[in-house]
C-alpha positions in Angstrom: 13.0 11.8 -1.4 12.4 13.1 -4.5 14.6 12.6 -8.1 16.3 15.2 -9.1 18.4 16.4 -11.9 21.0 19.3 -11.9 22.7 20.8 -14.6 26.4 19.6 -14.8 28.9 22.1 -15.4 28.7 20.7 -18.8 25.4 21.1 -19.5 24.1 17.6 -19.1 21.5 16.5 -16.8 23.1 14.5 -14.0 21.7 12.7 -10.8 21.4 15.2 -7.9 23.7 14.7 -4.7 20.5 13.2 -2.7 20.0 10.2 -4.8 23.9 9.4 -5.1 23.3 9.7 -0.6 20.1 7.5 -0.7 22.2 5.1 -2.8 24.7 4.4 -0.2 22.3 4.6 2.5 20.7 1.8 0.7 24.0 -0.2 0.4 24.3 0.1 4.1 20.8 -1.1 4.6 22.2 -4.2 2.3 25.2 -4.9 4.7 23.7 -4.7 7.3 20.9 -7.5 7.2 23.5 -10.0 5.5 25.5 -9.1 8.3 22.1 -10.2 11.0 20.9 -12.7 8.3 24.9 -14.6 8.7 24.4 -14.6 12.9 21.0 -15.8 12.8 22.3 -18.6 10.4 24.8 -19.9 12.6 22.8 -19.6 15.5 20.4 -21.4 13.6 22.5 -23.5 12.5 23.1 -25.1 15.9 20.1 -27.3 16.5 20.4 -29.1 13.2 24.1 -29.9 14.1 23.1 -31.2 17.4 20.1 -33.0 16.1 22.3 -34.7 13.2 24.9 -35.2 15.4 22.6 -37.4 18.1 20.6 -39.1 15.1 24.6 -40.5 13.6 25.0 -41.2 17.2 21.9 -43.1 17.5 21.5 -47.0 17.0 18.9 -46.9 13.8 18.4 -50.9 14.2 16.2 -50.1 17.4 13.6 -47.4 15.5 12.4 -45.1 17.9 12.6 -47.2 21.0 16.6 -46.2 20.8 18.3 -45.9 24.4 19.2 -41.7 24.1 22.6 -40.8 23.6 24.5 -37.5 24.6 26.0 -35.0 22.6 27.2 -32.2 24.4 25.9 -31.6 27.3 21.9 -33.0 25.9 20.4 -36.5 26.0 18.3 -37.2 22.7 15.9 -39.8 22.0 15.0 -40.4 18.8 11.9 -38.2 18.3 13.9 -35.7 20.6 16.2 -36.2 17.8 13.8 -35.8 15.0 11.9 -32.8 16.4 14.7 -30.8 17.0 16.3 -31.5 13.3 12.6 -30.0 12.3 12.6 -26.8 14.4 16.6 -26.0 13.4 15.2 -26.5 9.5 12.2 -24.2 10.5 14.7 -21.7 12.3 17.2 -21.5 9.7 14.8 -20.9 6.4 13.6 -18.1 9.0 17.2 -17.3 9.5 18.1 -17.0 5.7 14.8 -15.1 4.5 15.4 -11.6 3.8 12.3 -10.2 5.3 11.7 -9.3 9.2 8.3 -10.9 9.5 9.4 -14.7 9.1 12.1 -14.2 12.4 10.1 -12.2 14.3 7.1 -14.4 14.0 9.4 -18.0 14.1 11.7 -15.8 17.3 8.4 -15.5 18.8 7.0 -19.2 18.3 10.6 -20.6 19.3 10.9 -18.2 22.5 7.2 -19.1 24.1 8.0 -23.4 23.2 11.2 -22.6 25.7 9.8 -20.5 28.3 6.9 -23.4 28.0 9.6 -25.9 28.9 11.3 -24.1 31.3 7.7 -23.8 33.1 6.8 -27.1 32.2 10.0 -28.3 34.7 10.0 -31.7 35.9 7.0 -32.6 33.1 10.0 -32.7 30.6 11.0 -35.7 31.4 8.2 -37.4 30.3 8.7 -36.2 26.8 12.2 -37.8 26.1 12.9 -33.9 27.1 15.5 -31.9 29.3 15.8 -28.3 30.7 18.9 -28.1 28.2 16.7 -28.4 25.2 13.8 -25.4 26.3 17.3 -23.4 26.9 17.9 -23.9 23.2 14.5 -23.1 22.0 14.4 -20.0 24.0 18.0 -18.6 23.0 17.4 -19.3 19.5 14.5 -17.2 19.9 15.5 -14.3 21.1 18.1 -14.6 18.8 15.9 -14.7 16.0 13.2 -12.1 17.8 16.8 -9.9 17.7 17.6 -10.9 14.2 14.3 -9.2 13.2 14.1 -6.2 15.0 17.9 -5.3 13.9 17.2 -6.1 10.0 17.1 -2.2 8.6 14.2 -1.4 6.5 15.2 0.2 3.4 14.2 3.8 2.8 12.5 2.8 -0.6 9.3 0.5 1.5 9.7 3.1 4.3 8.6 5.9 1.7 5.9 3.2 0.3 4.1 2.4 3.4 4.1 6.4 4.4 2.8 6.9 0.7 -0.1 4.4 1.4 -0.8 5.6 4.6 -0.3 9.5 3.7 -2.0 10.0 0.1 -1.3 13.8 0.5 2.6 12.9 0.4 3.9 13.6 -3.0 7.4 13.5 -4.4 
């Protein structure tokens, strides 16, 4: 959208109507993206909270050989709690980032981990995991993917891309 200057009735130059409309749309993009990031952040906070509660309940004197504890329906060994915390923190970093790529990449990775865990079936027991851990990874991955897809790209970014790919487009 080109910057247009219109003469006001008093003879001064002012911004054209198109620019005011563009600023309003940019504000809408920012509000929408913040809402999407909040939803993704809340979803990513779930495995972090789950694993932290498990770590508090685990017997720290025994180390990694501690007996699994159940937290909200899932059994956590120390290794499973640490892995869940790491995955949750990575997902949390992607959720709060203002770009789409991190949400899509981490979301796809988590979804693949979740699907692999579900396909592994009883082999998950060898890793001290349950199907619930796989469902958690899959659900979190899908939320991040949905957040990445739902994020709105500001008009300026679309315009810059158009100008790079189609140099004949001028302002």
